[in-house]
C-alpha positions as CSV (number, residue, x, y, z in Angstrom):
1,M,0.0,0.0,0.0
2,D,3.0,2.3,0.4
3,C,3.6,2.5,-3.3
4,I,0.1,3.7,-3.9
5,A,0.3,6.3,-1.0
6,N,3.6,7.7,-2.5
7,S,2.3,7.9,-6.1
8,P,2.2,11.2,-7.7
9,A,-1.6,10.8,-8.2
10,S,-2.2,10.9,-4.4
11,D,-3.0,14.1,-2.7
12,I,-1.2,15.5,0.5
13,N,-3.0,13.0,2.7
14,G,-2.3,9.9,0.5
15,T,-6.0,9.4,-0.3
16,W,-7.4,9.0,-3.7
17,T,-10.3,11.0,-4.9
18,L,-12.8,9.8,-7.5
19,G,-11.3,12.1,-10.1
20,L,-7.8,11.0,-9.4
21,V,-8.9,7.4,-9.8
22,M,-10.7,8.2,-13.1
23,D,-7.7,10.1,-14.5
24,Y,-5.3,7.3,-13.4
25,S,-7.5,4.5,-15.0
26,R,-7.9,6.6,-18.3
27,A,-4.1,7.1,-18.5
28,L,-3.4,3.3,-17.9
29,N,-6.1,2.4,-20.5
30,A,-4.4,4.8,-23.0
31,L,-1.1,3.0,-22.5
32,V,-2.5,-0.4,-22.8
33,H,-4.9,0.4,-25.7
34,P,-3.6,3.3,-27.7
35,T,-5.7,4.7,-30.4
36,P,-4.0,5.1,-33.8
37,H,-5.4,8.7,-34.2
38,S,-6.3,11.3,-31.8
39,W,-9.7,12.8,-31.5
40,Y,-8.9,16.0,-33.4
41,Q,-7.3,14.0,-36.3
42,R,-10.6,11.9,-36.6
43,F,-12.7,15.0,-36.4
44,L,-10.7,16.7,-39.2
45,R,-11.0,13.5,-41.3
46,I,-14.9,13.5,-40.8
47,C,-15.2,17.2,-41.6
48,H,-13.1,16.9,-44.8
49,S,-15.0,13.8,-46.0
50,S,-18.4,15.5,-45.8
């Protein structure tokens, strides 16, 4: 449990808020399942195709 409490995503008290947990899980998901194109590249492709 010490490695979680000393993580940069924890606040001063070493507790995790819901927002920190969501940000951390989103970052891990992006590492494990990267998308080939970012959202703005997909948006530009859709705009140019119509």
